[in-house]
N, C-alpha and C positions, 0 to 999 in steps of 0.2 A: 389419617394423614391426607392432606389436600395435595393433589398433583397439579402443578402448574403446566406440565407438559408430559404427554405419554405418546411414545412412538413405537409402533409394533410392525416389524418386518417391512419397513418402507423401502420401496424401489423407485428410482427416478431414471427415465431413459430419454435420450435425445432422439430427434427424428431419424428413423432408419436404423436405430440400434435394436438388436434383439433384447428381449426382456431379461435374459440372464447376463447381459453385459452392460448394465446401466452405469450411469455416473454415480448413483447411490444404490447400494445393493444390500438389502436385508438388514437395515439399521434398526435396532431396537434400543430405546433409551427412555428413562423416566427421570423427571426432575420434580422434586417436591417443593412446596412453598418454603421459603427461607433458605434455599440452597443456591449455590453457584456452580455452574458447569463450564469448564473451559475445553474447547475442542481444538486440538492440535493436529497438524498434518501438512503435508507438502502441497504446493500449488497443483490443482487438478485432482486432489484427493476426494472432492465432493463436499467440502465443508460449507462453502457458500451456497451451493445448490441445495443442500440440506436446509439451510436457513431460509432460503427462498421458498422451499416447499412448505415450511411451517407458516411463513408469512402469506402464502398465496400469490407470490410474485414471480413465478417461474417464467423463463423466456417462452415465447410462443412455440408450440409444437412439442414441448416436453410433456411426458406422460408420467403419472404416479400410480403406484400400486402399494397397498398396505393401509395402515391406519395412523392418523395423528389426531390427538385431542389436546386442546388448549383450555386449561381451567375446567376440564370435564366436558367441554363442548367439542364434538367431532368436527374437524375441519378438512380432513382428508379421509377418504374411504367410503364404503357403501352407505354409512349412516350420516354422512356429511351433506349438508345442503349445498346447493350451487353457490359459489362465491361466498363461502361461509366466513372467510377471514376479514374482509373489509369492515363489517360492523364492529369488529374487535379492535381495529387499529386505533391507536392513540391512548385510550384509557386502559385496555387490558393487554394489548400486544403492540410493541413498537420495535423498530429495527434501525440501528445506525448502520447505513450502508458503507461498503468498502470504498466507494468513489465519492468523495464529498462534492465534487463538481456536479454529479448527477442528482444530489439531494438538495442543493441550494438553488433558490430562485435568482437567476442572474440579474433581474431587474429590481431587486429589493435589497435594501441595506441590511447588514448583518444583524443589527440590534432589532429591527422590525421583524426579521424572520424568527428570532427567538421569542419575541413578545407575542406574536400572533398565535404561536402554539399555546402559550399560557392562557391567552384570551379565548381562543376558539375551542381548545380541547379541555382545559381545566376550568373554563367558565369564569376566569378572573376578570375583574373590571380592567379597562385599559390602563389606568394609573397603576394598579397592582401588577398587571402584566409587564409594564415597562420597568417596574422595580425588580420583578423577577428576572428580566433580561439583564438589567444592570448587574445584579448579583451573580448570575450565571457567567457572564462574560468576564467579570472581575475575578472569579474563581480560576478562570483559565488564562488570566493575564492578557485579556483581549480588550481592555477598556479603550485603548487607542484605535481599535478597529471597528468601533461601534457604528460609525457612520460610513464605513466603506462598503463597496459592493464586492461580491465574491471574486471578480476578476482583479480586484485591487489588493488582494491579500495572497500570501504565500500558500503553498500546498498544506504545510503543517498548520497554519492558521485556519485555513478552510476546514481542515479536519476537526479542529477544536470548535469552530462555529457550528458545524453539523452536529457534533456531540452535544453542545449546549442546547440546540434546538430540539434534538431527540429527547434529551433528559427532561426538558421543560414539561413534557406531557405526563411525566411520572407514571408511565405505563406499569402495570403489575408484572408483566413478563417482558424484560428488555433483552433484545438480541443485539450484540455489538459485534460487527464484522470488521476485524482488523482495526480496532479503535486507536491504536498507538503507532500505526505505520508512519514513518517520516518524522517522529518526534524524538527529541534527545532524551537521555536517561532521566533527567529531572522531571520533564513534562510527562514522560511515560509513567513514572511512578505516581505523579499527581493524578493523571487520568485513571490509573488503576485504583487509587484510593477513592476517587469519586464513583467509579463503578462498584467497588465493594460497598460503598455507603448505600447503594440502591437496595442491598440486602444486609442490613446492619447486624442482624442476629439470626440464628436458626429458628427463632420463635416468630419471625416475620411471617404472618399468615397470608399476606396478599402481595408478596414480592418474590421474584426469582430472576436469576441472571444467567444468560448464555453468552459466553465470549468466544469468538472464533479468532484464532491467531496462529502465527507460526513463531511467536516470540516466547521462548521458554521462560525468560525472566518475568514476563507478565504473568504467565501461568503460575509461577512460584508465588508471586506477590498476591494474586487473587485467592489462592488456596481452593478450598472446596473439593470438587471432584474433577478429574481430567479424563477425557476420551481422546484417543489417538486414532486418526483415520488414515487409511492407505487404500488406494484403488477403490474408493467408494464404500469401504467396509470399516467398522470399528474393530480394531485389532487389539486394543487394550483399554481398560476402563476401570477406574478405581480412585481412591483418595489421592489428592495431589501429592502429598509427601511420599507415598509409595510409588506412584507411577513415575514421578520426576526424579526421585533419588535412586530407586531400585527397579527400573523398568525391566520387564521380563522378555518382551518381544525384541528380536534383533533390530528391527527397524526403529522401535522406540529408543533403544540404546543408542543407535547411531544419531538419531534426531536430537536427543538430549545432549550428546557429546559434541555435536558439530557447532561449537561456539566460535565466533571469529577470534576470540582470545587465544585459541589453540592453533590458528593458521600459521604455517611456516612455509618458506620456500616458494612463494608465489611470484616474486619479483626477480627480474634479471637486471644486472647493473646497467646504468646508463653510461654510454661512452662519453669520455671526458670532452671529446671534440664534437659531440652531437649538436647539430645546428638547431636553433629554436624554430618551432612550427608556428608559434604565436608569441608576441612580445607586447606587453602592456606597460605604459609608463605614466604615472601621475593621474590615474583614473579617479574621477569623482562623480557621484550621482546623487541627486535629490529628487523627491517627488513633492512639489509644493514647498512647504516649509520644513518637510521632514528629510533630513540628510541620511542617506543610507551608508555611504562610505566615502572616503577621500584619500588622496595620496597613495593609491594602490599601485604598486609595481609588481609585475608578475611575468616570468618567462617560463615557457614550457618547451622542453627540448624533445627531439625525436625519441620516441620510445619511453618517455618519462610520464609517470602518473603522479599528479599532484592532488592531494586531498584538500578540500575546502570545507571547513566546519564553521559553525556559528548558530546562534538562536534563530528560530523561525522569524522571517520578516526582516532579517538584517541586510538582505541584498545579495544572497548567494546566487539565486537564479538570475537576477538582473546583471550581475557581473558576468555570468556565463553568456547571456544574450549579447552583451557588449563585445565579448571576445569572439562570438560567432558573427558579429556584424549585423545583427537584426535589431539592435538598440544602440543609441548614440550616448556617449558619456557627456556630462556637463563640462568636464575638463579632462585633459590627457589624450593619449594617442595609442592606437593599437596597430601593430605592424604584422604583416603576414608575408611569407615568401612570395616574390613576384611570380605571376603565372599560375597561382593556385586556383583551381576551378571552384565555383561556389559549392558544388556538392561534396567537396573534400572536407568541409567543415559541417559536422553533424551533431545532432542532439538526441540523447536518450531522455525521454520525458519522465517526470515524476509520476504523472498520471497517464499511462499509455493509451487509454481511450481517446485522448486528445490527438493522437497521431494516426488514428485509423478511421477510414470511411465506414460508418456504421452499417451501411447497406451492402457492402461487398465482402465476399468470403475472404478468408486469409489467403487462399490460393490465388484469387483475383488480385489481391493487394501485392503479392509477390510477383505475379505475372506482369503487372504494370511496371514494377521496378526493373525486372530482368529484361523486359523488352526495351524500355526507355534507355537503360544504361548498358545494354549489350552484355549482360552477365549470363551465367549458365545455371540450369537447373541442377546440374551435378554439384556445383559449389553450394547451392542452397540446401540440397539434400544432405550433404556432408555436415554443414553447419547445424542443421536440424538435429542430426544424430548427436553431435557434440553438446547441444543445448538441451538434450532429452525432450525433444518435441516430436510426438508421434505423427505420422502422415495422416491419420484420420482427422486431426485438428484442422487440416487445410480446407475441409469442406464446411467449416463452421463460420458463423459471423463473429465479429469481435465480442459481442455480448454473450456469446455461447461458450466462451472459454474463461478460465479463471484469470484474475488480475496478474498472477505470476506468469502464467503461460503467455499472456498477451505481452508482458514486458520482455520475455525472451524472444518473442517474434519481432519486437521492436529492435532488440539487439541484433538479431539475425539480419534484418534489413540494413541496418547501419553498417555492419561488417561486410555485407555484399558490395557496398559502394567503395570499398577500399579507401577509407578516410585517412586524412592527415592529422585531423584533430577531432576529438569527440568531447563534447560537454555532456557528462553523465550526471544527470540531476536525480540523486537518490535512486539509482537504477535497480537496487536490490531491496528497497525498503519493504516490498510486498512479497518477497521470496522467503521460503522456509530456509533454515540454516544449511541444509544439504545442497539445495539448488543454488542458494546464494553463493556458497563457496565454489561450486562448479562454474557458475556464471562469471564471478570475479576472476577465477583462475583463467578462464578462456579470454576474458578481456585483457588480463595481464600478459598472457602468452601472445595474444594477437598484437598488442602494442609493441612488444619486444620484436616479434617476427616481422611486422610490417612497418615498424618505426613511425607509428603515429602517436601524438601526444594526447593525454587525457586529463581533463579536470574532473575529479570525482567528488561530487557533493555528498556528504554523509553526516548523519547525526551520531553515528556509532564510532566511538573513540577507538575501539579495537579494529574496525575496518580501516580507519585512517592509519592506524599504526602498522598494520600488516599487509595492506593492499596498495600502499602508496610509497613513493620514494621520499616524499616530504609532505608536510601539511601546512596550510595557512588557515589561521582562525580569524574570522571577521567579527568585529564588534559593531554595534550600532554607531555609525558615524565615523568609523576609523578601521584600520587594519593592524593587527598585531604582527610582530616579527615572525618569520617562518620558524616552524618547529620541526626538528628532525624526527622522521618516522621511527618509532621504536622497533 
């Protein structure tokens, strides 16, 4: 049996951490050719750091101990050569990173980014490479985005472009880190099927797949084996049907059962006389000849949460930017209460790295806000406790914490500003089910207690149904009537 990956007693520690308290602690896993492995776990459990250790892309200062071999070649440990992984990148080992904005070249059109992988890694001629890019983008419903730059597409579309570029290399061992975050159910299943096609049968001798996710539905669809991580350790490992249907560990049971469809009691009624915090009438927006939406009327009252759903690229984020006042509509008007200070309208970003200075620790980022807006560290500490953010994270840079932890820090900063309106752009798309529910529950409770309005962009119908008072669905070029939240 050929092993695509073998990990023996791997430890990864951050600067200043004792060796027995690492981010990854004593992980041992084996993945044979022709197999699929899905790693489930909460934000900060060590999933992405484990993948970076395999790839050789750990943040500066992190130390490894133990052994890792890829296709029989040592890449971590006493027998590994220095910088052993880079020669394997592309053909033997490839990774789809969690943040598409960090993987795409901002100066290059999406089609070219996919084509150059096929040309330079797969040695295809340019005509063949361009045809490969055409097919890859068409599979992911991205034909219309072929000539766009990364900043011109939505977060979900950027995720699919990054997926297409990564898969164009046809690496033997593919690591996909949160490949379906921010995608609706139909696109999630489509991406899952494309991932599964990387390892079509157990007899595939030169292909293996590792998928890192907090999406239990994705793990079900991929099958294979599942490993569940908690606090840097693998606490349960076995065939997907056994682990996902009959989990043995208490945490595994809670993780599998924490589906948004089971959420209840998160919302408080909105007072009938609640005044609107923002009112939009007749909004329309186009980019060139492409019309996003038109005739949009929307009112968000104090304490009200309104979900906005729709396919990637339909204009959900653009609508939020217009409500915030950072983009102008082609037609229509947005009204806000007189005297509202600019910082009272806030955004939770779909990709939190866009909201943090990369060279400043999280403590420094919070200190800047607290000093500028005269808030208190006591309030920040209490919110950190409610958001399950440990104080040790304050000393780290944004790229030294997980995407989920960084998103919770983003929510912490927004809540400290005592907002009147929050545009939450897929705020929990990168959170595991347990932390997702905690975060949404805090957002709902805060909206009710402090009477701020929320636009909650989501691709998850269950989140829209149970975490919003009502929902609006945007189609390309128009807006459908409001739908009552179930």
